[in-house]
N, C-alpha and C positions, 0 to 999 in steps of 0.2 A: 504494500500499499504506499503510495507516494503522497506526500501532503506538501503543498506549496503554500507558504506563508508570504503574503504580500505585505511589505512594509512601505509605508508612505512617509516621506518626510515633509513636514510643514514648516514654514518660516514665517514668523510673525514680525513685522516691521512696525515701530512706533513712530508716529508723526507728531510733532509739537508745532503748533502755529503760535508764534510768540507775539505779544503785543509790543508796541513801540510807544514812545512819548506821546505821539500824536494820533495813535490808533489803538482802540480797545478791541482786540480780536474776538472775545466772546460776544461782544455787541454786534460785530459785523456778521458773525455766524448766525446769531439770533435773527438779524435783519434778513439775512438771505433765506433762512428757514420760513420766517413769517411771510415773506413775499413769494415763496415758491409756488403756492396755489394759484396765484394770480398772474404771475410772470416768470415761469420757470427759466426761460432763457436769460433773463436779467439776473436772477439768483445765481445761476450757474457761471455766468460771465463775471459777476462780482468775485467769486472764489478762484475762478481760473486766472483772472488778470491780477487780482489783488495778492493771491498767495501762490501763484504758479502751480496750482493743482492741475492734474489731469481731469478732463471733462468727467470721466467715470467716477473719480473720487469726489469732486464737487457735487455731482448729482447724488451720489450715495449719502454724502453728509446732509444736503438740504431735503432729501426725501425721507430720511430716517433709516435708510438701509445700513448705513455706517454709523453705529453709535459713537458718540463722543463724550468726553469728560471736560469740565472746566476745572483746571488746577491753578490756582492763583490768578494769573492774568493770561494763562495759555489755554489753548484748546488742544486736547490730546485724544488721538484716536490710533486704533491698531487695524492693520491690514494683514490677514493671514493668507499665504499662498502656498501652493504645492511645490 
């Protein structure tokens, strides 16, 4: 009897979007999330242009598909890939 065990390696990457003296990142993310149902393109563009995120990441954040945490004045989220 042969048994094959498949092992998959997953990698989790941590992203931290930091605030600056002139910008409060948690407020920007909240603004994009609140506006998403009304103008999804604007919300996604705010995050892709403002934080250099990929479109998929930005859409995931504003749609709620990617959960995030506010830690101090930073927004932190995790992406797990195979």
